[in-house]
CHARMM-style PDB file with segment names, atoms N, HN, CA, C and O in Angstrom:
ATOM      1  N   MET     1       5.024  72.929  -5.833  1.00  0.00      PROA
ATOM      2  CA  MET     1       6.225  71.904  -5.703  1.00  0.00      PROA
ATOM      3  C   MET     1       6.958  72.414  -6.954  1.00  0.00      PROA
ATOM      4  O   MET     1       6.553  72.962  -7.980  1.00  0.00      PROA
ATOM      5  N   GLU     2       8.200  72.041  -6.511  1.00  0.00      PROA
ATOM      6  HN  GLU     2       8.529  71.596  -5.678  1.00  0.00      PROA
ATOM      7  CA  GLU     2       9.660  71.971  -7.888  1.00  0.00      PROA
ATOM      8  C   GLU     2       9.816  70.713  -8.413  1.00  0.00      PROA
ATOM      9  O   GLU     2       9.891  69.687  -7.737  1.00  0.00      PROA
ATOM     10  N   SER     3       9.875  70.792  -9.851  1.00  0.00      PROA
ATOM     11  HN  SER     3       9.814  71.626 -10.400  1.00  0.00      PROA
ATOM     12  CA  SER     3       9.405  69.505 -10.390  1.00  0.00      PROA
ATOM     13  C   SER     3      11.436  68.382  -9.854  1.00  0.00      PROA
ATOM     14  O   SER     3      11.657  67.203 -10.128  1.00  0.00      PROA
ATOM     15  N   ALA     4      12.325  69.256  -9.188  1.00  0.00      PROA
ATOM     16  HN  ALA     4      12.145  70.214  -8.965  1.00  0.00      PROA
ATOM     17  CA  ALA     4      13.215  68.276  -9.094  1.00  0.00      PROA
ATOM     18  C   ALA     4      12.714  67.126  -7.671  1.00  0.00      PROA
ATOM     19  O   ALA     4      13.277  66.066  -7.398  1.00  0.00      PROA
ATOM     20  N   GLU     5      11.323  67.837  -6.823  1.00  0.00      PROA
ATOM     21  HN  GLU     5      10.866  68.698  -7.044  1.00  0.00      PROA
ATOM     22  CA  GLU     5      10.735  66.624  -5.852  1.00  0.00      PROA
ATOM     23  C   GLU     5      10.517  65.364  -6.516  1.00  0.00      PROA
ATOM     24  O   GLU     5      11.025  64.253  -6.363  1.00  0.00      PROA
ATOM     25  N   LEU     6       9.455  65.907  -7.449  1.00  0.00      PROA
ATOM     26  HN  LEU     6       9.043  66.810  -7.574  1.00  0.00      PROA
ATOM     27  CA  LEU     6       8.563  65.016  -8.630  1.00  0.00      PROA
ATOM     28  C   LEU     6       9.781  64.199  -9.224  1.00  0.00      PROA
ATOM     29  O   LEU     6       9.495  63.030  -8.965  1.00  0.00      PROA
ATOM     30  N   VAL     7      10.908  64.215  -9.841  1.00  0.00      PROA
ATOM     31  HN  VAL     7      11.141  65.165 -10.051  1.00  0.00      PROA
ATOM     32  CA  VAL     7      12.087  63.907 -10.291  1.00  0.00      PROA
ATOM     33  C   VAL     7      12.006  62.481  -9.520  1.00  0.00      PROA
ATOM     34  O   VAL     7      11.723  61.326  -9.837  1.00  0.00      PROA
ATOM     35  N   GLN     8      12.442  63.232  -8.224  1.00  0.00      PROA
ATOM     36  HN  GLN     8      12.672  64.170  -7.966  1.00  0.00      PROA
ATOM     37  CA  GLN     8      13.060  62.078  -7.412  1.00  0.00      PROA
ATOM     38  C   GLN     8      11.590  61.058  -6.938  1.00  0.00      PROA
ATOM     39  O   GLN     8      11.137  59.952  -7.232  1.00  0.00      PROA
ATOM     40  N   LEU     9      11.385  61.711  -6.429  1.00  0.00      PROA
ATOM     41  HN  LEU     9      11.753  62.610  -6.190  1.00  0.00      PROA
ATOM     42  CA  LEU     9       9.721  60.537  -6.577  1.00  0.00      PROA
ATOM     43  C   LEU     9       9.500  59.600  -7.658  1.00  0.00      PROA
ATOM     44  O   LEU     9       9.283  58.439  -7.309  1.00  0.00      PROA
ATOM     45  N   MET    10       9.510  59.863  -8.933  1.00  0.00      PROA
ATOM     46  HN  MET    10       9.687  60.805  -9.217  1.00  0.00      PROA
ATOM     47  CA  MET    10       9.592  59.070 -10.030  1.00  0.00      PROA
ATOM     48  C   MET    10      10.330  57.839  -9.716  1.00  0.00      PROA
ATOM     49  O   MET    10       9.957  56.670  -9.817  1.00  0.00      PROA
ATOM     50  N   ASN    11      11.695  58.431  -9.228  1.00  0.00      PROA
ATOM     51  HN  ASN    11      11.998  59.381  -9.147  1.00  0.00      PROA
ATOM     52  CA  ASN    11      13.199  57.550  -9.963  1.00  0.00      PROA
ATOM     53  C   ASN    11      13.044  56.713  -8.609  1.00  0.00      PROA
ATOM     54  O   ASN    11      13.773  55.731  -8.746  1.00  0.00      PROA
ATOM     55  N   GLN    12      12.255  56.659  -7.047  1.00  0.00      PROA
ATOM     56  HN  GLN    12      11.663  57.457  -6.936  1.00  0.00      PROA
ATOM     57  CA  GLN    12      11.932  56.049  -6.097  1.00  0.00      PROA
ATOM     58  C   GLN    12      11.156  54.594  -6.579  1.00  0.00      PROA
ATOM     59  O   GLN    12      11.413  53.402  -6.408  1.00  0.00      PROA
ATOM     60  N   ILE    13       9.780  55.547  -7.457  1.00  0.00      PROA
ATOM     61  HN  ILE    13       9.571  56.515  -7.596  1.00  0.00      PROA
ATOM     62  CA  ILE    13       9.205  54.699  -7.199  1.00  0.00      PROA
ATOM     63  C   ILE    13       9.654  53.609  -8.437  1.00  0.00      PROA
ATOM     64  O   ILE    13       9.272  52.446  -8.302  1.00  0.00      PROA
ATOM     65  N   ASP    14      10.435  53.959  -9.604  1.00  0.00      PROA
ATOM     66  HN  ASP    14      10.746  54.903  -9.713  1.00  0.00      PROA
ATOM     67  CA  ASP    14      10.878  53.276 -10.643  1.00  0.00      PROA
ATOM     68  C   ASP    14      12.009  51.767 -10.022  1.00  0.00      PROA
ATOM     69  O   ASP    14      12.167  50.638 -10.486  1.00  0.00      PROA
ATOM     70  N   SER    15      12.701  52.586  -8.599  1.00  0.00      PROA
ATOM     71  HN  SER    15      12.573  53.504  -8.222  1.00  0.00      PROA
ATOM     72  CA  SER    15      13.833  51.535  -8.174  1.00  0.00      PROA
ATOM     73  C   SER    15      12.684  50.570  -7.229  1.00  0.00      PROA
ATOM     74  O   SER    15      13.011  49.465  -6.797  1.00  0.00      PROA
ATOM     75  N   LYS    16      11.758  50.975  -7.067  1.00  0.00      PROA
ATOM     76  HN  LYS    16      11.493  51.873  -7.419  1.00  0.00      PROA
ATOM     77  CA  LYS    16      10.589  50.278  -5.764  1.00  0.00      PROA
ATOM     78  C   LYS    16       9.865  48.903  -6.830  1.00  0.00      PROA
ATOM     79  O   LYS    16       9.159  47.953  -6.489  1.00  0.00      PROA
ATOM     80  N   GLY    17      10.296  49.226  -7.945  1.00  0.00      PROA
ATOM     81  HN  GLY    17      10.870  49.997  -8.222  1.00  0.00      PROA
ATOM     82  CA  GLY    17       9.386  48.683  -9.411  1.00  0.00      PROA
ATOM     83  C   GLY    17       7.962  48.336  -9.226  1.00  0.00      PROA
ATOM     84  O   GLY    17       7.576  47.172  -9.335  1.00  0.00      PROA
ATOM     85  N   ILE    18       7.220  49.260  -8.965  1.00  0.00      PROA
ATOM     86  HN  ILE    18       7.534  50.205  -8.876  1.00  0.00      PROA
ATOM     87  CA  ILE    18       5.592  50.213  -8.663  1.00  0.00      PROA
ATOM     88  C   ILE    18       5.677  50.352 -10.109  1.00  0.00      PROA
ATOM     89  O   ILE    18       6.467  50.960 -10.832  1.00  0.00      PROA
ATOM     90  N   GLY    19       4.280  49.362 -10.429  1.00  0.00      PROA
ATOM     91  HN  GLY    19       3.638  48.868  -9.842  1.00  0.00      PROA
ATOM     92  CA  GLY    19       4.032  49.659 -11.785  1.00  0.00      PROA
ATOM     93  C   GLY    19       3.377  51.141 -12.397  1.00  0.00      PROA
ATOM     94  O   GLY    19       2.566  51.670 -11.637  1.00  0.00      PROA
ATOM     95  N   TRP    20       3.572  51.645 -13.312  1.00  0.00      PROA
ATOM     96  HN  TRP    20       4.231  51.215 -13.929  1.00  0.00      PROA
ATOM     97  CA  TRP    20       3.255  52.916 -13.786  1.00  0.00      PROA
ATOM     98  C   TRP    20       1.166  52.858 -13.476  1.00  0.00      PROA
ATOM     99  O   TRP    20       0.404  53.498 -12.751  1.00  0.00      PROA
ATOM    100  N   LYS    21       1.047  52.101 -14.155  1.00  0.00      PROA
ATOM    101  HN  LYS    21       1.666  51.581 -14.744  1.00  0.00      PROA
ATOM    102  CA  LYS    21      -0.540  51.833 -14.631  1.00  0.00      PROA
ATOM    103  C   LYS    21      -0.797  51.830 -12.614  1.00  0.00      PROA
ATOM    104  O   LYS    21      -1.088  53.013 -12.441  1.00  0.00      PROA
ATOM    105  N   GLN    22      -0.811  51.518 -11.948  1.00  0.00      PROA
ATOM    106  HN  GLN    22      -0.574  50.557 -12.088  1.00  0.00      PROA
ATOM    107  CA  GLN    22      -1.266  51.469 -10.383  1.00  0.00      PROA
ATOM    108  C   GLN    22      -0.929  52.815 -10.118  1.00  0.00      PROA
ATOM    109  O   GLN    22      -1.917  53.387  -9.656  1.00  0.00      PROA
ATOM    110  N   VAL    23      -0.141  53.419 -10.197  1.00  0.00      PROA
ATOM    111  HN  VAL    23       0.662  52.955 -10.572  1.00  0.00      PROA
ATOM    112  CA  VAL    23       0.711  54.866 -10.182  1.00  0.00      PROA
ATOM    113  C   VAL    23      -0.815  56.083 -10.747  1.00  0.00      PROA
ATOM    114  O   VAL    23      -1.393  56.927 -10.062  1.00  0.00      PROA
ATOM    115  N   GLU    24      -1.053  55.688 -12.208  1.00  0.00      PROA
ATOM    116  HN  GLU    24      -0.584  55.002 -12.764  1.00  0.00      PROA
ATOM    117  CA  GLU    24      -1.937  56.058 -12.955  1.00  0.00      PROA
ATOM    118  C   GLU    24      -2.987  56.749 -11.871  1.00  0.00      PROA
ATOM    119  O   GLU    24      -3.272  57.883 -11.484  1.00  0.00      PROA
ATOM    120  N   GLU    25      -3.493  55.027 -11.549  1.00  0.00      PROA
ATOM    121  HN  GLU    25      -3.262  54.106 -11.863  1.00  0.00      PROA
ATOM    122  CA  GLU    25      -5.016  55.080 -10.806  1.00  0.00      PROA
ATOM    123  C   GLU    25      -4.865  55.558 -10.159  1.00  0.00      PROA
ATOM    124  O   GLU    25      -5.697  56.457 -10.033  1.00  0.00      PROA
ATOM    125  N   LYS    26      -3.657  55.525  -9.015  1.00  0.00      PROA
ATOM    126  HN  LYS    26      -2.981  54.795  -9.117  1.00  0.00      PROA
ATOM    127  CA  LYS    26      -4.308  55.916  -7.848  1.00  0.00      PROA
ATOM    128  C   LYS    26      -4.503  57.624  -7.655  1.00  0.00      PROA
ATOM    129  O   LYS    26      -5.335  58.273  -7.021  1.00  0.00      PROA
ATOM    130  N   VAL    27      -3.171  58.087  -8.627  1.00  0.00      PROA
ATOM    131  HN  VAL    27      -2.495  57.560  -9.143  1.00  0.00      PROA
ATOM    132  CA  VAL    27      -2.828  59.402  -8.536  1.00  0.00      PROA
ATOM    133  C   VAL    27      -3.370  60.392  -9.553  1.00  0.00      PROA
ATOM    134  O   VAL    27      -2.944  61.519  -9.805  1.00  0.00      PROA
ATOM    135  N   LYS    28      -4.491  59.681 -10.134  1.00  0.00      PROA
ATOM    136  HN  LYS    28      -4.837  58.766  -9.930  1.00  0.00      PROA
ATOM    137  CA  LYS    28      -5.246  60.173 -11.148  1.00  0.00      PROA
ATOM    138  C   LYS    28      -4.642  60.931 -11.919  1.00  0.00      PROA
ATOM    139  O   LYS    28      -4.950  62.122 -11.865  1.00  0.00      PROA
ATOM    140  N   VAL    29      -3.587  60.496 -12.890  1.00  0.00      PROA
ATOM    141  HN  VAL    29      -3.337  59.529 -12.934  1.00  0.00      PROA
ATOM    142  CA  VAL    29      -2.452  61.337 -13.611  1.00  0.00      PROA
ATOM    143  C   VAL    29      -1.946  60.231 -14.534  1.00  0.00      PROA
ATOM    144  O   VAL    29      -1.732  59.084 -14.141  1.00  0.00      PROA
ATOM    145  N   SER    30      -1.773  60.640 -15.753  1.00  0.00      PROA
ATOM    146  HN  SER    30      -1.947  61.572 -16.073  1.00  0.00      PROA
ATOM    147  CA  SER    30      -0.911  59.861 -16.816  1.00  0.00      PROA
ATOM    148  C   SER    30       0.644  59.440 -16.595  1.00  0.00      PROA
ATOM    149  O   SER    30       0.906  60.407 -15.879  1.00  0.00      PROA
ATOM    150  N   GLU    31       1.338  59.041 -16.634  1.00  0.00      PROA
ATOM    151  HN  GLU    31       1.125  58.256 -17.215  1.00  0.00      PROA
ATOM    152  CA  GLU    31       2.715  59.256 -15.887  1.00  0.00      PROA
ATOM    153  C   GLU    31       3.798  59.647 -17.294  1.00  0.00      PROA
ATOM    154  O   GLU    31       5.028  59.680 -17.277  1.00  0.00      PROA
ATOM    155  N   SER    32       2.561  60.007 -18.854  1.00  0.00      PROA
ATOM    156  HN  SER    32       1.562  59.980 -18.867  1.00  0.00      PROA
ATOM    157  CA  SER    32       2.951  61.299 -19.719  1.00  0.00      PROA
ATOM    158  C   SER    32       3.441  62.914 -19.363  1.00  0.00      PROA
ATOM    159  O   SER    32       4.373  63.624 -19.741  1.00  0.00      PROA
ATOM    160  N   LEU    33       2.035  63.122 -18.220  1.00  0.00      PROA
ATOM    161  HN  LEU    33       1.278  62.545 -17.913  1.00  0.00      PROA
ATOM    162  CA  LEU    33       1.710  64.414 -17.956  1.00  0.00      PROA
ATOM    163  C   LEU    33       2.700  64.047 -16.219  1.00  0.00      PROA
ATOM    164  O   LEU    33       3.349  65.093 -16.229  1.00  0.00      PROA
ATOM    165  N   LEU    34       3.011  63.566 -15.347  1.00  0.00      PROA
ATOM    166  HN  LEU    34       2.484  62.716 -15.339  1.00  0.00      PROA
ATOM    167  CA  LEU    34       3.562  63.322 -14.835  1.00  0.00      PROA
ATOM    168  C   LEU    34       5.639  63.471 -14.816  1.00  0.00      PROA
ATOM    169  O   LEU    34       6.398  63.747 -13.887  1.00  0.00      PROA
ATOM    170  N   ARG    35       5.963  63.083 -16.526  1.00  0.00      PROA
ATOM    171  HN  ARG    35       5.347  62.859 -17.280  1.00  0.00      PROA
ATOM    172  CA  ARG    35       7.016  63.287 -16.665  1.00  0.00      PROA
ATOM    173  C   ARG    35       6.885  64.911 -17.658  1.00  0.00      PROA
ATOM    174  O   ARG    35       7.941  65.485 -17.925  1.00  0.00      PROA
ATOM    175  N   LEU    36       5.609  65.493 -18.107  1.00  0.00      PROA
ATOM    176  HN  LEU    36       4.752  65.027 -17.890  1.00  0.00      PROA
ATOM    177  CA  LEU    36       5.500  66.649 -18.673  1.00  0.00      PROA
ATOM    178  C   LEU    36       5.915  67.953 -17.491  1.00  0.00      PROA
ATOM    179  O   LEU    36       6.363  69.090 -17.642  1.00  0.00      PROA
ATOM    180  N   TYR    37       5.589  67.289 -16.497  1.00  0.00      PROA
ATOM    181  HN  TYR    37       5.225  66.365 -16.374  1.00  0.00      PROA
ATOM    182  CA  TYR    37       5.548  68.184 -14.985  1.00  0.00      PROA
ATOM    183  C   TYR    37       6.909  68.163 -14.892  1.00  0.00      PROA
ATOM    184  O   TYR    37       7.501  69.242 -14.867  1.00  0.00      PROA
ATOM    185  N   ALA    38       7.777  66.701 -14.812  1.00  0.00      PROA
ATOM    186  HN  ALA    38       7.296  65.825 -14.832  1.00  0.00      PROA
ATOM    187  CA  ALA    38       8.730  66.764 -14.297  1.00  0.00      PROA
ATOM    188  C   ALA    38       9.911  67.591 -15.062  1.00  0.00      PROA
ATOM    189  O   ALA    38      10.932  67.754 -14.394  1.00  0.00      PROA
ATOM    190  N   LYS    39       9.898  68.148 -16.419  1.00  0.00      PROA
ATOM    191  HN  LYS    39       9.068  68.016 -16.962  1.00  0.00      PROA
ATOM    192  CA  LYS    39      10.730  68.527 -17.416  1.00  0.00      PROA
ATOM    193  C   LYS    39      10.337  70.021 -17.263  1.00  0.00      PROA
ATOM    194  O   LYS    39      11.301  70.742 -17.519  1.00  0.00      PROA
ATOM    195  N   SER    40       9.149  70.747 -16.902  1.00  0.00      PROA
ATOM    196  HN  SER    40       8.366  70.161 -16.694  1.00  0.00      PROA
ATOM    197  CA  SER    40       9.075  72.626 -16.958  1.00  0.00      PROA
ATOM    198  C   SER    40       8.079  72.777 -15.362  1.00  0.00      PROA
ATOM    199  O   SER    40       7.977  73.848 -14.765  1.00  0.00      PROA
ATOM    200  N   GLY    41       7.559  71.739 -14.988  1.00  0.00      PROA
ATOM    201  HN  GLY    41       7.642  70.868 -15.473  1.00  0.00      PROA
ATOM    202  CA  GLY    41       7.166  72.280 -13.235  1.00  0.00      PROA
ATOM    203  C   GLY    41       6.005  73.554 -13.488  1.00  0.00      PROA
ATOM    204  O   GLY    41       5.325  73.594 -14.513  1.00  0.00      PROA
ATOM    205  N   PRO    42       5.931  74.281 -12.705  1.00  0.00      PROA
ATOM    206  CA  PRO    42       6.068  73.549 -11.237  1.00  0.00      PROA
ATOM    207  C   PRO    42       4.623  72.119 -11.146  1.00  0.00      PROA
ATOM    208  O   PRO    42       3.827  71.808 -12.032  1.00  0.00      PROA
ATOM    209  N   VAL    43       4.737  71.673 -10.055  1.00  0.00      PROA
ATOM    210  HN  VAL    43       5.384  71.925  -9.335  1.00  0.00      PROA
ATOM    211  CA  VAL    43       4.232  70.878 -10.202  1.00  0.00      PROA
ATOM    212  C   VAL    43       3.099  70.328  -8.697  1.00  0.00      PROA
ATOM    213  O   VAL    43       3.520  70.160  -7.553  1.00  0.00      PROA
ATOM    214  N   PRO    44       1.652  70.145  -9.150  1.00  0.00      PROA
ATOM    215  CA  PRO    44       0.284  70.471  -8.281  1.00  0.00      PROA
ATOM    216  C   PRO    44       1.112  69.726  -6.796  1.00  0.00      PROA
ATOM    217  O   PRO    44       2.106  69.011  -6.928  1.00  0.00      PROA
ATOM    218  N   VAL    45       0.471  70.062  -5.374  1.00  0.00      PROA
ATOM    219  HN  VAL    45      -0.336  70.643  -5.267  1.00  0.00      PROA
ATOM    220  CA  VAL    45       0.838  69.639  -4.134  1.00  0.00      PROA
ATOM    221  C   VAL    45       0.149  68.065  -4.036  1.00  0.00      PROA
ATOM    222  O   VAL    45       0.710  67.106  -3.506  1.00  0.00      PROA
ATOM    223  N   THR    46      -0.851  68.049  -4.512  1.00  0.00      PROA
ATOM    224  HN  THR    46      -1.306  68.828  -4.943  1.00  0.00      PROA
ATOM    225  CA  THR    46      -1.648  66.764  -5.029  1.00  0.00      PROA
ATOM    226  C   THR    46      -0.874  65.636  -5.336  1.00  0.00      PROA
ATOM    227  O   THR    46      -0.432  64.737  -4.621  1.00  0.00      PROA
ATOM    228  N   ILE    47      -0.798  65.844  -6.477  1.00  0.00      PROA
ATOM    229  HN  ILE    47      -1.157  66.574  -7.059  1.00  0.00      PROA
ATOM    230  CA  ILE    47       0.355  64.914  -7.230  1.00  0.00      PROA
ATOM    231  C   ILE    47       1.673  64.555  -6.447  1.00  0.00      PROA
ATOM    232  O   ILE    47       2.388  63.611  -6.785  1.00  0.00      PROA
ATOM    233  N   ILE    48       1.928  65.327  -5.440  1.00  0.00      PROA
ATOM    234  HN  ILE    48       1.347  66.093  -5.165  1.00  0.00      PROA
ATOM    235  CA  ILE    48       3.382  64.994  -5.071  1.00  0.00      PROA
ATOM    236  C   ILE    48       2.837  64.018  -3.711  1.00  0.00      PROA
ATOM    237  O   ILE    48       3.137  62.825  -3.660  1.00  0.00      PROA
ATOM    238  N   LYS    49       2.230  64.505  -2.924  1.00  0.00      PROA
ATOM    239  HN  LYS    49       1.986  65.474  -2.966  1.00  0.00      PROA
ATOM    240  CA  LYS    49       1.350  63.878  -1.842  1.00  0.00      PROA
ATOM    241  C   LYS    49       1.034  62.402  -2.162  1.00  0.00      PROA
ATOM    242  O   LYS    49       1.508  61.453  -1.537  1.00  0.00      PROA
ATOM    243  N   GLY    50       0.014  62.292  -3.409  1.00  0.00      PROA
ATOM    244  HN  GLY    50      -0.372  63.063  -3.916  1.00  0.00      PROA
ATOM    245  CA  GLY    50      -0.331  60.901  -4.198  1.00  0.00      PROA
ATOM    246  C   GLY    50       1.078  60.014  -4.026  1.00  0.00      PROA
ATOM    247  O   GLY    50       1.324  59.097  -3.243  1.00  0.00      PROA
ATOM    248  N   LEU    51       1.860  60.601  -4.997  1.00  0.00      PROA
ATOM    249  HN  LEU    51       1.660  61.347  -5.633  1.00  0.00      PROA
ATOM    250  CA  LEU    51       3.347  59.618  -5.364  1.00  0.00      PROA
ATOM    251  C   LEU    51       3.773  59.784  -3.741  1.00  0.00      PROA
ATOM    252  O   LEU    51       3.806  58.597  -3.414  1.00  0.00      PROA
ATOM    253  N   LYS    52       4.166  60.655  -2.364  1.00  0.00      PROA
ATOM    254  HN  LYS    52       4.138  61.619  -2.629  1.00  0.00      PROA
ATOM    255  CA  LYS    52       4.229  60.232  -1.397  1.00  0.00      PROA
ATOM    256  C   LYS    52       3.620  58.745  -0.890  1.00  0.00      PROA
ATOM    257  O   LYS    52       4.292  57.843  -0.390  1.00  0.00      PROA
ATOM    258  N   LYS    53       2.467  58.731  -1.096  1.00  0.00      PROA
ATOM    259  HN  LYS    53       1.921  59.464  -1.502  1.00  0.00      PROA
ATOM    260  CA  LYS    53       1.187  57.976  -0.193  1.00  0.00      PROA
ATOM    261  C   LYS    53       1.854  57.182  -0.681  1.00  0.00      PROA
ATOM    262  O   LYS    53       2.778  56.928   0.091  1.00  0.00      PROA
ATOM    263  N   ILE    54       1.930  56.454  -1.827  1.00  0.00      PROA
ATOM    264  HN  ILE    54       1.179  56.661  -2.455  1.00  0.00      PROA
ATOM    265  CA  ILE    54       2.196  55.120  -3.205  1.00  0.00      PROA
ATOM    266  C   ILE    54       3.645  54.834  -2.402  1.00  0.00      PROA
ATOM    267  O   ILE    54       3.654  53.692  -1.942  1.00  0.00      PROA
ATOM    268  N   ILE    55       4.640  55.448  -2.175  1.00  0.00      PROA
ATOM    269  HN  ILE    55       4.632  56.376  -2.549  1.00  0.00      PROA
ATOM    270  CA  ILE    55       5.995  55.148  -2.117  1.00  0.00      PROA
ATOM    271  C   ILE    55       6.155  54.441  -0.564  1.00  0.00      PROA
ATOM    272  O   ILE    55       6.965  53.655  -0.073  1.00  0.00      PROA
ATOM    273  N   GLU    56       4.960  55.138  -0.073  1.00  0.00      PROA
ATOM    274  HN  GLU    56       4.302  55.776  -0.472  1.00  0.00      PROA
ATOM    275  CA  GLU    56       5.051  55.170   1.359  1.00  0.00      PROA
ATOM    276  C   GLU    56       4.237  53.531   1.573  1.00  0.00      PROA
ATOM    277  O   GLU    56       4.544  52.867   2.563  1.00  0.00      PROA
ATOM    278  N   GLU    57       3.474  53.130   0.825  1.00  0.00      PROA
ATOM    279  HN  GLU    57       3.226  53.669   0.021  1.00  0.00      PROA
ATOM    280  CA  GLU    57       2.242  51.835   1.304  1.00  0.00      PROA
ATOM    281  C   GLU    57       3.540  50.496   0.563  1.00  0.00      PROA
ATOM    282  O   GLU    57       3.893  49.487   1.173  1.00  0.00      PROA
ATOM    283  N   ALA    58       4.022  50.908  -0.859  1.00  0.00      PROA
ATOM    284  HN  ALA    58       3.735  51.727  -1.355  1.00  0.00      PROA
ATOM    285  CA  ALA    58       4.880  50.218  -1.367  1.00  0.00      PROA
ATOM    286  C   ALA    58       6.231  49.288  -0.006  1.00  0.00      PROA
ATOM    287  O   ALA    58       6.624  48.124   0.075  1.00  0.00      PROA
ATOM    288  N   GLY    59       6.581  50.746   0.944  1.00  0.00      PROA
ATOM    289  HN  GLY    59       6.262  51.692   0.878  1.00  0.00      PROA
ATOM    290  CA  GLY    59       7.141  50.426   1.779  1.00  0.00      PROA
ATOM    291  C   GLY    59       6.869  49.340   2.254  1.00  0.00      PROA
ATOM    292  O   GLY    59       7.816  48.554   2.294  1.00  0.00      PROA
ATOM    293  N   ASN    60       5.560  48.861   2.780  1.00  0.00      PROA
ATOM    294  HN  ASN    60       4.791  49.499   2.747  1.00  0.00      PROA
ATOM    295  CA  ASN    60       4.985  48.320   3.823  1.00  0.00      PROA
ATOM    296  C   ASN    60       5.112  46.904   3.313  1.00  0.00      PROA
ATOM    297  OT1 ASN    60       4.686  45.965   3.985  1.00  0.00      PROA
TER     298      ASN     60
END
């Protein structure tokens, strides 16, 4: 996946006030690694799906 989609998802997480500790626990990837993916890409699909799920759960 493209890193632009990851950046968009990370911005949504920040705007919703979801804690990064919670995100790290659910996707099993550290925030620093996510930021590295955002700068260099490509991003594994499992990470994108995990972040989308977290955002969806926060919306409910």
